[in-house]
Each structure stands twice: as structure tokens, then as C-alpha cells.
mmCIF entry with sequence, helices, sheets and N, C-alpha, C, O atoms, coordinates in Angstrom:
data_MODEL
# 
_entry.id   MODEL 
# 
_entity.id                         1 
_entity.type                       polymer 
_entity.pdbx_number_of_molecules   1 
# 
_entity_poly.entity_id                      1 
_entity_poly.type                           'polypeptide(L)' 
_entity_poly.nstd_linkage                   no 
_entity_poly.nstd_monomer                   no 
_entity_poly.pdbx_seq_one_letter_code       
;(UNK)(UNK)(UNK)(UNK)(UNK)(UNK)(UNK)(UNK)(UNK)(UNK)(UNK)(UNK)(UNK)(UNK)(UNK)(UNK)
(UNK)(UNK)(UNK)(UNK)(UNK)(UNK)(UNK)(UNK)(UNK)(UNK)(UNK)(UNK)(UNK)(UNK)(UNK)(UNK)
(UNK)(UNK)(UNK)(UNK)(UNK)(UNK)(UNK)(UNK)(UNK)(UNK)(UNK)(UNK)(UNK)(UNK)(UNK)(UNK)
(UNK)(UNK)(UNK)
;
_entity_poly.pdbx_seq_one_letter_code_can   XXXXXXXXXXXXXXXXXXXXXXXXXXXXXXXXXXXXXXXXXXXXXXXXXXX 
_entity_poly.pdbx_strand_id                 A 
# 
loop_
_entity_poly_seq.entity_id 
_entity_poly_seq.num 
_entity_poly_seq.mon_id 
_entity_poly_seq.hetero 
1 1  UNK n 
1 2  UNK n 
1 3  UNK n 
1 4  UNK n 
1 5  UNK n 
1 6  UNK n 
1 7  UNK n 
1 8  UNK n 
1 9  UNK n 
1 10 UNK n 
1 11 UNK n 
1 12 UNK n 
1 13 UNK n 
1 14 UNK n 
1 15 UNK n 
1 16 UNK n 
1 17 UNK n 
1 18 UNK n 
1 19 UNK n 
1 20 UNK n 
1 21 UNK n 
1 22 UNK n 
1 23 UNK n 
1 24 UNK n 
1 25 UNK n 
1 26 UNK n 
1 27 UNK n 
1 28 UNK n 
1 29 UNK n 
1 30 UNK n 
1 31 UNK n 
1 32 UNK n 
1 33 UNK n 
1 34 UNK n 
1 35 UNK n 
1 36 UNK n 
1 37 UNK n 
1 38 UNK n 
1 39 UNK n 
1 40 UNK n 
1 41 UNK n 
1 42 UNK n 
1 43 UNK n 
1 44 UNK n 
1 45 UNK n 
1 46 UNK n 
1 47 UNK n 
1 48 UNK n 
1 49 UNK n 
1 50 UNK n 
1 51 UNK n 
# 
_struct_asym.id          A 
_struct_asym.entity_id   1 
# 
loop_
_struct_conf.conf_type_id 
_struct_conf.id 
_struct_conf.pdbx_PDB_helix_id 
_struct_conf.beg_label_comp_id 
_struct_conf.beg_label_asym_id 
_struct_conf.beg_label_seq_id 
_struct_conf.pdbx_beg_PDB_ins_code 
_struct_conf.end_label_comp_id 
_struct_conf.end_label_asym_id 
_struct_conf.end_label_seq_id 
_struct_conf.pdbx_end_PDB_ins_code 
_struct_conf.beg_auth_comp_id 
_struct_conf.beg_auth_asym_id 
_struct_conf.beg_auth_seq_id 
_struct_conf.end_auth_comp_id 
_struct_conf.end_auth_asym_id 
_struct_conf.end_auth_seq_id 
_struct_conf.pdbx_PDB_helix_class 
_struct_conf.details 
_struct_conf.pdbx_PDB_helix_length 
HELX_P HELX_P1 AA1 UNK A 2  ? UNK A 5  ? UNK A 2  UNK A 5  1 ? 4  
HELX_P HELX_P2 AA2 UNK A 17 ? UNK A 28 ? UNK A 17 UNK A 28 1 ? 12 
HELX_P HELX_P3 AA3 UNK A 36 ? UNK A 50 ? UNK A 36 UNK A 50 1 ? 15 
# 
_struct_conf_type.id          HELX_P 
_struct_conf_type.criteria    ? 
_struct_conf_type.reference   ? 
# 
loop_
_atom_site.group_PDB 
_atom_site.id 
_atom_site.type_symbol 
_atom_site.label_atom_id 
_atom_site.label_alt_id 
_atom_site.label_comp_id 
_atom_site.label_asym_id 
_atom_site.label_entity_id 
_atom_site.label_seq_id 
_atom_site.pdbx_PDB_ins_code 
_atom_site.Cartn_x 
_atom_site.Cartn_y 
_atom_site.Cartn_z 
_atom_site.occupancy 
_atom_site.B_iso_or_equiv 
_atom_site.pdbx_formal_charge 
_atom_site.auth_seq_id 
_atom_site.auth_comp_id 
_atom_site.auth_asym_id 
_atom_site.auth_atom_id 
_atom_site.pdbx_PDB_model_num 
ATOM 1   N N  . UNK A 1 1  ? 5.152  -1.997  17.393  1.00 0.00 ? 1  UNK A N  1 
ATOM 2   C CA . UNK A 1 1  ? 4.611  -1.794  16.079  1.00 0.00 ? 1  UNK A CA 1 
ATOM 3   C C  . UNK A 1 1  ? 4.448  -0.308  15.802  1.00 0.00 ? 1  UNK A C  1 
ATOM 4   O O  . UNK A 1 1  ? 4.743  0.146   14.697  1.00 0.00 ? 1  UNK A O  1 
ATOM 5   N N  . UNK A 1 2  ? 3.995  0.436   16.757  1.00 0.00 ? 2  UNK A N  1 
ATOM 6   C CA . UNK A 1 2  ? 3.790  1.869   16.541  1.00 0.00 ? 2  UNK A CA 1 
ATOM 7   C C  . UNK A 1 2  ? 5.098  2.549   16.185  1.00 0.00 ? 2  UNK A C  1 
ATOM 8   O O  . UNK A 1 2  ? 5.118  3.435   15.330  1.00 0.00 ? 2  UNK A O  1 
ATOM 9   N N  . UNK A 1 3  ? 6.174  2.157   16.813  1.00 0.00 ? 3  UNK A N  1 
ATOM 10  C CA . UNK A 1 3  ? 7.480  2.735   16.501  1.00 0.00 ? 3  UNK A CA 1 
ATOM 11  C C  . UNK A 1 3  ? 7.877  2.436   15.061  1.00 0.00 ? 3  UNK A C  1 
ATOM 12  O O  . UNK A 1 3  ? 8.427  3.299   14.376  1.00 0.00 ? 3  UNK A O  1 
ATOM 13  N N  . UNK A 1 4  ? 7.606  1.241   14.606  1.00 0.00 ? 4  UNK A N  1 
ATOM 14  C CA . UNK A 1 4  ? 7.933  0.865   13.231  1.00 0.00 ? 4  UNK A CA 1 
ATOM 15  C C  . UNK A 1 4  ? 7.151  1.691   12.232  1.00 0.00 ? 4  UNK A C  1 
ATOM 16  O O  . UNK A 1 4  ? 7.697  2.115   11.214  1.00 0.00 ? 4  UNK A O  1 
ATOM 17  N N  . UNK A 1 5  ? 5.898  1.921   12.505  1.00 0.00 ? 5  UNK A N  1 
ATOM 18  C CA . UNK A 1 5  ? 5.028  2.651   11.577  1.00 0.00 ? 5  UNK A CA 1 
ATOM 19  C C  . UNK A 1 5  ? 5.263  4.160   11.632  1.00 0.00 ? 5  UNK A C  1 
ATOM 20  O O  . UNK A 1 5  ? 5.056  4.858   10.639  1.00 0.00 ? 5  UNK A O  1 
ATOM 21  N N  . UNK A 1 6  ? 5.685  4.654   12.767  1.00 0.00 ? 6  UNK A N  1 
ATOM 22  C CA . UNK A 1 6  ? 5.787  6.105   12.946  1.00 0.00 ? 6  UNK A CA 1 
ATOM 23  C C  . UNK A 1 6  ? 7.218  6.616   12.996  1.00 0.00 ? 6  UNK A C  1 
ATOM 24  O O  . UNK A 1 6  ? 7.489  7.605   13.677  1.00 0.00 ? 6  UNK A O  1 
ATOM 25  N N  . UNK A 1 7  ? 8.112  5.988   12.314  1.00 0.00 ? 7  UNK A N  1 
ATOM 26  C CA . UNK A 1 7  ? 9.491  6.483   12.297  1.00 0.00 ? 7  UNK A CA 1 
ATOM 27  C C  . UNK A 1 7  ? 9.588  7.743   11.455  1.00 0.00 ? 7  UNK A C  1 
ATOM 28  O O  . UNK A 1 7  ? 8.720  8.019   10.628  1.00 0.00 ? 7  UNK A O  1 
ATOM 29  N N  . UNK A 1 8  ? 10.636 8.493   11.669  1.00 0.00 ? 8  UNK A N  1 
ATOM 30  C CA . UNK A 1 8  ? 10.849 9.714   10.901  1.00 0.00 ? 8  UNK A CA 1 
ATOM 31  C C  . UNK A 1 8  ? 11.427 9.411   9.515   1.00 0.00 ? 8  UNK A C  1 
ATOM 32  O O  . UNK A 1 8  ? 11.347 10.242  8.611   1.00 0.00 ? 8  UNK A O  1 
ATOM 33  N N  . UNK A 1 9  ? 11.992 8.253   9.356   1.00 0.00 ? 9  UNK A N  1 
ATOM 34  C CA . UNK A 1 9  ? 12.575 7.842   8.076   1.00 0.00 ? 9  UNK A CA 1 
ATOM 35  C C  . UNK A 1 9  ? 11.458 7.506   7.090   1.00 0.00 ? 9  UNK A C  1 
ATOM 36  O O  . UNK A 1 9  ? 10.588 6.697   7.414   1.00 0.00 ? 9  UNK A O  1 
ATOM 37  N N  . UNK A 1 10 ? 11.456 8.103   5.895   1.00 0.00 ? 10 UNK A N  1 
ATOM 38  C CA . UNK A 1 10 ? 10.403 7.773   4.927   1.00 0.00 ? 10 UNK A CA 1 
ATOM 39  C C  . UNK A 1 10 ? 10.518 6.331   4.432   1.00 0.00 ? 10 UNK A C  1 
ATOM 40  O O  . UNK A 1 10 ? 11.617 5.794   4.293   1.00 0.00 ? 10 UNK A O  1 
ATOM 41  N N  . UNK A 1 11 ? 9.373  5.722   4.171   1.00 0.00 ? 11 UNK A N  1 
ATOM 42  C CA . UNK A 1 11 ? 9.360  4.346   3.672   1.00 0.00 ? 11 UNK A CA 1 
ATOM 43  C C  . UNK A 1 11 ? 9.901  4.286   2.252   1.00 0.00 ? 11 UNK A C  1 
ATOM 44  O O  . UNK A 1 11 ? 10.529 3.304   1.856   1.00 0.00 ? 11 UNK A O  1 
ATOM 45  N N  . UNK A 1 12 ? 9.653  5.339   1.497   1.00 0.00 ? 12 UNK A N  1 
ATOM 46  C CA . UNK A 1 12 ? 10.117 5.419   0.117   1.00 0.00 ? 12 UNK A CA 1 
ATOM 47  C C  . UNK A 1 12 ? 11.131 6.554   0.043   1.00 0.00 ? 12 UNK A C  1 
ATOM 48  O O  . UNK A 1 12 ? 10.820 7.688   0.408   1.00 0.00 ? 12 UNK A O  1 
ATOM 49  N N  . UNK A 1 13 ? 12.320 6.264   -0.419  1.00 0.00 ? 13 UNK A N  1 
ATOM 50  C CA . UNK A 1 13 ? 13.381 7.265   -0.461  1.00 0.00 ? 13 UNK A CA 1 
ATOM 51  C C  . UNK A 1 13 ? 13.134 8.343   -1.508  1.00 0.00 ? 13 UNK A C  1 
ATOM 52  O O  . UNK A 1 13 ? 13.596 9.473   -1.354  1.00 0.00 ? 13 UNK A O  1 
ATOM 53  N N  . UNK A 1 14 ? 12.415 8.005   -2.563  1.00 0.00 ? 14 UNK A N  1 
ATOM 54  C CA . UNK A 1 14 ? 12.147 8.935   -3.663  1.00 0.00 ? 14 UNK A CA 1 
ATOM 55  C C  . UNK A 1 14 ? 10.674 9.329   -3.605  1.00 0.00 ? 14 UNK A C  1 
ATOM 56  O O  . UNK A 1 14 ? 9.814  8.466   -3.782  1.00 0.00 ? 14 UNK A O  1 
ATOM 57  N N  . UNK A 1 15 ? 10.350 10.599  -3.363  1.00 0.00 ? 15 UNK A N  1 
ATOM 58  C CA . UNK A 1 15 ? 8.943  10.989  -3.227  1.00 0.00 ? 15 UNK A CA 1 
ATOM 59  C C  . UNK A 1 15 ? 8.169  10.885  -4.541  1.00 0.00 ? 15 UNK A C  1 
ATOM 60  O O  . UNK A 1 15 ? 8.748  10.914  -5.627  1.00 0.00 ? 15 UNK A O  1 
ATOM 61  N N  . UNK A 1 16 ? 6.871  10.767  -4.418  1.00 0.00 ? 16 UNK A N  1 
ATOM 62  C CA . UNK A 1 16 ? 5.999  10.746  -5.580  1.00 0.00 ? 16 UNK A CA 1 
ATOM 63  C C  . UNK A 1 16 ? 5.662  9.351   -6.062  1.00 0.00 ? 16 UNK A C  1 
ATOM 64  O O  . UNK A 1 16 ? 6.165  8.362   -5.529  1.00 0.00 ? 16 UNK A O  1 
ATOM 65  N N  . UNK A 1 17 ? 4.807  9.271   -7.074  1.00 0.00 ? 17 UNK A N  1 
ATOM 66  C CA . UNK A 1 17 ? 4.358  7.979   -7.577  1.00 0.00 ? 17 UNK A CA 1 
ATOM 67  C C  . UNK A 1 17 ? 5.481  7.134   -8.173  1.00 0.00 ? 17 UNK A C  1 
ATOM 68  O O  . UNK A 1 17 ? 5.461  5.910   -8.041  1.00 0.00 ? 17 UNK A O  1 
ATOM 69  N N  . UNK A 1 18 ? 6.450  7.757   -8.819  1.00 0.00 ? 18 UNK A N  1 
ATOM 70  C CA . UNK A 1 18 ? 7.542  6.976   -9.428  1.00 0.00 ? 18 UNK A CA 1 
ATOM 71  C C  . UNK A 1 18 ? 8.349  6.250   -8.362  1.00 0.00 ? 18 UNK A C  1 
ATOM 72  O O  . UNK A 1 18 ? 8.694  5.082   -8.537  1.00 0.00 ? 18 UNK A O  1 
ATOM 73  N N  . UNK A 1 19 ? 8.650  6.920   -7.271  1.00 0.00 ? 19 UNK A N  1 
ATOM 74  C CA . UNK A 1 19 ? 9.395  6.285   -6.184  1.00 0.00 ? 19 UNK A CA 1 
ATOM 75  C C  . UNK A 1 19 ? 8.616  5.164   -5.536  1.00 0.00 ? 19 UNK A C  1 
ATOM 76  O O  . UNK A 1 19 ? 9.174  4.112   -5.222  1.00 0.00 ? 19 UNK A O  1 
ATOM 77  N N  . UNK A 1 20 ? 7.320  5.384   -5.331  1.00 0.00 ? 20 UNK A N  1 
ATOM 78  C CA . UNK A 1 20 ? 6.474  4.338   -4.745  1.00 0.00 ? 20 UNK A CA 1 
ATOM 79  C C  . UNK A 1 20 ? 6.389  3.136   -5.682  1.00 0.00 ? 20 UNK A C  1 
ATOM 80  O O  . UNK A 1 20 ? 6.427  1.990   -5.232  1.00 0.00 ? 20 UNK A O  1 
ATOM 81  N N  . UNK A 1 21 ? 6.276  3.396   -6.978  1.00 0.00 ? 21 UNK A N  1 
ATOM 82  C CA . UNK A 1 21 ? 6.207  2.303   -7.948  1.00 0.00 ? 21 UNK A CA 1 
ATOM 83  C C  . UNK A 1 21 ? 7.503  1.497   -7.950  1.00 0.00 ? 21 UNK A C  1 
ATOM 84  O O  . UNK A 1 21 ? 7.465  0.269   -8.023  1.00 0.00 ? 21 UNK A O  1 
ATOM 85  N N  . UNK A 1 22 ? 8.640  2.170   -7.871  1.00 0.00 ? 22 UNK A N  1 
ATOM 86  C CA . UNK A 1 22 ? 9.928  1.455   -7.825  1.00 0.00 ? 22 UNK A CA 1 
ATOM 87  C C  . UNK A 1 22 ? 10.044 0.607   -6.565  1.00 0.00 ? 22 UNK A C  1 
ATOM 88  O O  . UNK A 1 22 ? 10.541 -0.518  -6.616  1.00 0.00 ? 22 UNK A O  1 
ATOM 89  N N  . UNK A 1 23 ? 9.587  1.140   -5.437  1.00 0.00 ? 23 UNK A N  1 
ATOM 90  C CA . UNK A 1 23 ? 9.635  0.383   -4.186  1.00 0.00 ? 23 UNK A CA 1 
ATOM 91  C C  . UNK A 1 23 ? 8.738  -0.849  -4.257  1.00 0.00 ? 23 UNK A C  1 
ATOM 92  O O  . UNK A 1 23 ? 9.125  -1.925  -3.800  1.00 0.00 ? 23 UNK A O  1 
ATOM 93  N N  . UNK A 1 24 ? 7.556  -0.701  -4.819  1.00 0.00 ? 24 UNK A N  1 
ATOM 94  C CA . UNK A 1 24 ? 6.655  -1.847  -4.959  1.00 0.00 ? 24 UNK A CA 1 
ATOM 95  C C  . UNK A 1 24 ? 7.229  -2.889  -5.915  1.00 0.00 ? 24 UNK A C  1 
ATOM 96  O O  . UNK A 1 24 ? 7.140  -4.089  -5.652  1.00 0.00 ? 24 UNK A O  1 
ATOM 97  N N  . UNK A 1 25 ? 7.813  -2.440  -7.015  1.00 0.00 ? 25 UNK A N  1 
ATOM 98  C CA . UNK A 1 25 ? 8.433  -3.392  -7.952  1.00 0.00 ? 25 UNK A CA 1 
ATOM 99  C C  . UNK A 1 25 ? 9.538  -4.177  -7.273  1.00 0.00 ? 25 UNK A C  1 
ATOM 100 O O  . UNK A 1 25 ? 9.697  -5.371  -7.525  1.00 0.00 ? 25 UNK A O  1 
ATOM 101 N N  . UNK A 1 26 ? 10.298 -3.523  -6.420  1.00 0.00 ? 26 UNK A N  1 
ATOM 102 C CA . UNK A 1 26 ? 11.388 -4.205  -5.722  1.00 0.00 ? 26 UNK A CA 1 
ATOM 103 C C  . UNK A 1 26 ? 10.849 -5.262  -4.755  1.00 0.00 ? 26 UNK A C  1 
ATOM 104 O O  . UNK A 1 26 ? 11.521 -6.260  -4.494  1.00 0.00 ? 26 UNK A O  1 
ATOM 105 N N  . UNK A 1 27 ? 9.651  -5.051  -4.227  1.00 0.00 ? 27 UNK A N  1 
ATOM 106 C CA . UNK A 1 27 ? 9.077  -5.989  -3.252  1.00 0.00 ? 27 UNK A CA 1 
ATOM 107 C C  . UNK A 1 27 ? 8.309  -7.140  -3.907  1.00 0.00 ? 27 UNK A C  1 
ATOM 108 O O  . UNK A 1 27 ? 8.010  -8.129  -3.239  1.00 0.00 ? 27 UNK A O  1 
ATOM 109 N N  . UNK A 1 28 ? 7.990  -7.033  -5.176  1.00 0.00 ? 28 UNK A N  1 
ATOM 110 C CA . UNK A 1 28 ? 7.181  -8.060  -5.835  1.00 0.00 ? 28 UNK A CA 1 
ATOM 111 C C  . UNK A 1 28 ? 7.777  -9.468  -5.825  1.00 0.00 ? 28 UNK A C  1 
ATOM 112 O O  . UNK A 1 28 ? 7.042  -10.421 -5.564  1.00 0.00 ? 28 UNK A O  1 
ATOM 113 N N  . UNK A 1 29 ? 9.058  -9.643  -6.093  1.00 0.00 ? 29 UNK A N  1 
ATOM 114 C CA . UNK A 1 29 ? 9.579  -11.016 -6.156  1.00 0.00 ? 29 UNK A CA 1 
ATOM 115 C C  . UNK A 1 29 ? 9.394  -11.826 -4.873  1.00 0.00 ? 29 UNK A C  1 
ATOM 116 O O  . UNK A 1 29 ? 9.380  -13.055 -4.929  1.00 0.00 ? 29 UNK A O  1 
ATOM 117 N N  . UNK A 1 30 ? 9.254  -11.181 -3.738  1.00 0.00 ? 30 UNK A N  1 
ATOM 118 C CA . UNK A 1 30 ? 9.140  -11.904 -2.480  1.00 0.00 ? 30 UNK A CA 1 
ATOM 119 C C  . UNK A 1 30 ? 7.726  -12.252 -2.069  1.00 0.00 ? 30 UNK A C  1 
ATOM 120 O O  . UNK A 1 30 ? 7.534  -12.862 -1.017  1.00 0.00 ? 30 UNK A O  1 
ATOM 121 N N  . UNK A 1 31 ? 6.736  -11.892 -2.854  1.00 0.00 ? 31 UNK A N  1 
ATOM 122 C CA . UNK A 1 31 ? 5.351  -12.152 -2.453  1.00 0.00 ? 31 UNK A CA 1 
ATOM 123 C C  . UNK A 1 31 ? 4.781  -13.338 -3.210  1.00 0.00 ? 31 UNK A C  1 
ATOM 124 O O  . UNK A 1 31 ? 5.291  -13.725 -4.261  1.00 0.00 ? 31 UNK A O  1 
ATOM 125 N N  . UNK A 1 32 ? 3.713  -13.913 -2.661  1.00 0.00 ? 32 UNK A N  1 
ATOM 126 C CA . UNK A 1 32 ? 3.075  -15.048 -3.328  1.00 0.00 ? 32 UNK A CA 1 
ATOM 127 C C  . UNK A 1 32 ? 1.551  -14.949 -3.308  1.00 0.00 ? 32 UNK A C  1 
ATOM 128 O O  . UNK A 1 32 ? 0.866  -15.945 -3.544  1.00 0.00 ? 32 UNK A O  1 
ATOM 129 N N  . UNK A 1 33 ? 1.019  -13.774 -3.032  1.00 0.00 ? 33 UNK A N  1 
ATOM 130 C CA . UNK A 1 33 ? -0.427 -13.594 -2.964  1.00 0.00 ? 33 UNK A CA 1 
ATOM 131 C C  . UNK A 1 33 ? -1.061 -13.431 -4.341  1.00 0.00 ? 33 UNK A C  1 
ATOM 132 O O  . UNK A 1 33 ? -2.262 -13.649 -4.503  1.00 0.00 ? 33 UNK A O  1 
ATOM 133 N N  . UNK A 1 34 ? -0.262 -13.050 -5.330  1.00 0.00 ? 34 UNK A N  1 
ATOM 134 C CA . UNK A 1 34 ? -0.789 -12.838 -6.674  1.00 0.00 ? 34 UNK A CA 1 
ATOM 135 C C  . UNK A 1 34 ? -0.407 -13.995 -7.593  1.00 0.00 ? 34 UNK A C  1 
ATOM 136 O O  . UNK A 1 34 ? 0.642  -14.619 -7.436  1.00 0.00 ? 34 UNK A O  1 
ATOM 137 N N  . UNK A 1 35 ? -1.283 -14.259 -8.548  1.00 0.00 ? 35 UNK A N  1 
ATOM 138 C CA . UNK A 1 35 ? -0.971 -15.284 -9.544  1.00 0.00 ? 35 UNK A CA 1 
ATOM 139 C C  . UNK A 1 35 ? 0.119  -14.749 -10.473 1.00 0.00 ? 35 UNK A C  1 
ATOM 140 O O  . UNK A 1 35 ? 0.357  -13.541 -10.502 1.00 0.00 ? 35 UNK A O  1 
ATOM 141 N N  . UNK A 1 36 ? 0.778  -15.611 -11.225 1.00 0.00 ? 36 UNK A N  1 
ATOM 142 C CA . UNK A 1 36 ? 1.795  -15.132 -12.168 1.00 0.00 ? 36 UNK A CA 1 
ATOM 143 C C  . UNK A 1 36 ? 1.258  -14.089 -13.153 1.00 0.00 ? 36 UNK A C  1 
ATOM 144 O O  . UNK A 1 36 ? 1.952  -13.124 -13.472 1.00 0.00 ? 36 UNK A O  1 
ATOM 145 N N  . UNK A 1 37 ? 0.035  -14.278 -13.630 1.00 0.00 ? 37 UNK A N  1 
ATOM 146 C CA . UNK A 1 37 ? -0.555 -13.304 -14.559 1.00 0.00 ? 37 UNK A CA 1 
ATOM 147 C C  . UNK A 1 37 ? -0.797 -11.965 -13.874 1.00 0.00 ? 37 UNK A C  1 
ATOM 148 O O  . UNK A 1 37 ? -0.562 -10.912 -14.467 1.00 0.00 ? 37 UNK A O  1 
ATOM 149 N N  . UNK A 1 38 ? -1.265 -12.001 -12.631 1.00 0.00 ? 38 UNK A N  1 
ATOM 150 C CA . UNK A 1 38 ? -1.483 -10.761 -11.879 1.00 0.00 ? 38 UNK A CA 1 
ATOM 151 C C  . UNK A 1 38 ? -0.163 -10.055 -11.612 1.00 0.00 ? 38 UNK A C  1 
ATOM 152 O O  . UNK A 1 38 ? -0.075 -8.832  -11.718 1.00 0.00 ? 38 UNK A O  1 
ATOM 153 N N  . UNK A 1 39 ? 0.859  -10.819 -11.267 1.00 0.00 ? 39 UNK A N  1 
ATOM 154 C CA . UNK A 1 39 ? 2.181  -10.233 -11.040 1.00 0.00 ? 39 UNK A CA 1 
ATOM 155 C C  . UNK A 1 39 ? 2.695  -9.560  -12.305 1.00 0.00 ? 39 UNK A C  1 
ATOM 156 O O  . UNK A 1 39 ? 3.247  -8.461  -12.241 1.00 0.00 ? 39 UNK A O  1 
ATOM 157 N N  . UNK A 1 40 ? 2.523  -10.196 -13.434 1.00 0.00 ? 40 UNK A N  1 
ATOM 158 C CA . UNK A 1 40 ? 2.998  -9.639  -14.690 1.00 0.00 ? 40 UNK A CA 1 
ATOM 159 C C  . UNK A 1 40 ? 2.275  -8.330  -15.004 1.00 0.00 ? 40 UNK A C  1 
ATOM 160 O O  . UNK A 1 40 ? 2.905  -7.355  -15.414 1.00 0.00 ? 40 UNK A O  1 
ATOM 161 N N  . UNK A 1 41 ? 0.966  -8.306  -14.815 1.00 0.00 ? 41 UNK A N  1 
ATOM 162 C CA . UNK A 1 41 ? 0.196  -7.098  -15.071 1.00 0.00 ? 41 UNK A CA 1 
ATOM 163 C C  . UNK A 1 41 ? 0.600  -5.980  -14.113 1.00 0.00 ? 41 UNK A C  1 
ATOM 164 O O  . UNK A 1 41 ? 0.765  -4.835  -14.534 1.00 0.00 ? 41 UNK A O  1 
ATOM 165 N N  . UNK A 1 42 ? 0.759  -6.300  -12.838 1.00 0.00 ? 42 UNK A N  1 
ATOM 166 C CA . UNK A 1 42 ? 1.173  -5.306  -11.861 1.00 0.00 ? 42 UNK A CA 1 
ATOM 167 C C  . UNK A 1 42 ? 2.563  -4.771  -12.185 1.00 0.00 ? 42 UNK A C  1 
ATOM 168 O O  . UNK A 1 42 ? 2.804  -3.568  -12.081 1.00 0.00 ? 42 UNK A O  1 
ATOM 169 N N  . UNK A 1 43 ? 3.480  -5.655  -12.575 1.00 0.00 ? 43 UNK A N  1 
ATOM 170 C CA . UNK A 1 43 ? 4.827  -5.208  -12.966 1.00 0.00 ? 43 UNK A CA 1 
ATOM 171 C C  . UNK A 1 43 ? 4.768  -4.227  -14.134 1.00 0.00 ? 43 UNK A C  1 
ATOM 172 O O  . UNK A 1 43 ? 5.501  -3.238  -14.155 1.00 0.00 ? 43 UNK A O  1 
ATOM 173 N N  . UNK A 1 44 ? 3.900  -4.499  -15.101 1.00 0.00 ? 44 UNK A N  1 
ATOM 174 C CA . UNK A 1 44 ? 3.750  -3.612  -16.254 1.00 0.00 ? 44 UNK A CA 1 
ATOM 175 C C  . UNK A 1 44 ? 3.241  -2.243  -15.815 1.00 0.00 ? 44 UNK A C  1 
ATOM 176 O O  . UNK A 1 44 ? 3.771  -1.217  -16.243 1.00 0.00 ? 44 UNK A O  1 
ATOM 177 N N  . UNK A 1 45 ? 2.224  -2.221  -14.970 1.00 0.00 ? 45 UNK A N  1 
ATOM 178 C CA . UNK A 1 45 ? 1.691  -0.948  -14.487 1.00 0.00 ? 45 UNK A CA 1 
ATOM 179 C C  . UNK A 1 45 ? 2.743  -0.180  -13.699 1.00 0.00 ? 45 UNK A C  1 
ATOM 180 O O  . UNK A 1 45 ? 2.902  1.027   -13.878 1.00 0.00 ? 45 UNK A O  1 
ATOM 181 N N  . UNK A 1 46 ? 3.464  -0.884  -12.821 1.00 0.00 ? 46 UNK A N  1 
ATOM 182 C CA . UNK A 1 46 ? 4.486  -0.217  -12.011 1.00 0.00 ? 46 UNK A CA 1 
ATOM 183 C C  . UNK A 1 46 ? 5.631  0.287   -12.876 1.00 0.00 ? 46 UNK A C  1 
ATOM 184 O O  . UNK A 1 46 ? 6.200  1.344   -12.600 1.00 0.00 ? 46 UNK A O  1 
ATOM 185 N N  . UNK A 1 47 ? 5.972  -0.459  -13.917 1.00 0.00 ? 47 UNK A N  1 
ATOM 186 C CA . UNK A 1 47 ? 7.020  -0.013  -14.836 1.00 0.00 ? 47 UNK A CA 1 
ATOM 187 C C  . UNK A 1 47 ? 6.614  1.307   -15.497 1.00 0.00 ? 47 UNK A C  1 
ATOM 188 O O  . UNK A 1 47 ? 7.428  2.222   -15.621 1.00 0.00 ? 47 UNK A O  1 
ATOM 189 N N  . UNK A 1 48 ? 5.373  1.394   -15.910 1.00 0.00 ? 48 UNK A N  1 
ATOM 190 C CA . UNK A 1 48 ? 4.871  2.626   -16.541 1.00 0.00 ? 48 UNK A CA 1 
ATOM 191 C C  . UNK A 1 48 ? 4.886  3.790   -15.566 1.00 0.00 ? 48 UNK A C  1 
ATOM 192 O O  . UNK A 1 48 ? 5.269  4.904   -15.924 1.00 0.00 ? 48 UNK A O  1 
ATOM 193 N N  . UNK A 1 49 ? 4.464  3.531   -14.322 1.00 0.00 ? 49 UNK A N  1 
ATOM 194 C CA . UNK A 1 49 ? 4.438  4.599   -13.321 1.00 0.00 ? 49 UNK A CA 1 
ATOM 195 C C  . UNK A 1 49 ? 5.834  5.079   -12.928 1.00 0.00 ? 49 UNK A C  1 
ATOM 196 O O  . UNK A 1 49 ? 6.032  6.249   -12.598 1.00 0.00 ? 49 UNK A O  1 
ATOM 197 N N  . UNK A 1 50 ? 6.784  4.168   -12.969 1.00 0.00 ? 50 UNK A N  1 
ATOM 198 C CA . UNK A 1 50 ? 8.128  4.525   -12.514 1.00 0.00 ? 50 UNK A CA 1 
ATOM 199 C C  . UNK A 1 50 ? 8.984  5.167   -13.624 1.00 0.00 ? 50 UNK A C  1 
ATOM 200 O O  . UNK A 1 50 ? 10.104 5.611   -13.371 1.00 0.00 ? 50 UNK A O  1 
ATOM 201 N N  . UNK A 1 51 ? 8.460  5.209   -14.821 1.00 0.00 ? 51 UNK A N  1 
ATOM 202 C CA . UNK A 1 51 ? 9.220  5.785   -15.948 1.00 0.00 ? 51 UNK A CA 1 
ATOM 203 C C  . UNK A 1 51 ? 9.306  7.293   -15.865 1.00 0.00 ? 51 UNK A C  1 
ATOM 204 O O  . UNK A 1 51 ? 9.908  7.926   -16.732 1.00 0.00 ? 51 UNK A O  1 
# 
């Protein structure tokens, strides 16, 4: 686990909030912890951040 967390490769290829927002948006379809309404709201926020 430590090797996975401490690799030299960045988790997000594009630095800054926009890159992080794009990475999170890409991961949203595979999760099920949020309700559909929560997912929609989070997608909207991430869309704004990634613009």
C-alpha cells in the first residue's frame, strides 16, 4: 500500500483545482455512495471548477 500511495507519478496529470475536478468527474460514474441528487450537485460543482 505504501508503494501505491508514494509513487513518483502524480495522481492527477493536470495540476491545480481544474485537473483535480476533471479527475473526480471521471471517477463519479463508478461510485455508489452518493444519491442521484448528490451526484448531480457534485457534477455541477466539479464542472464549474474544471472550466
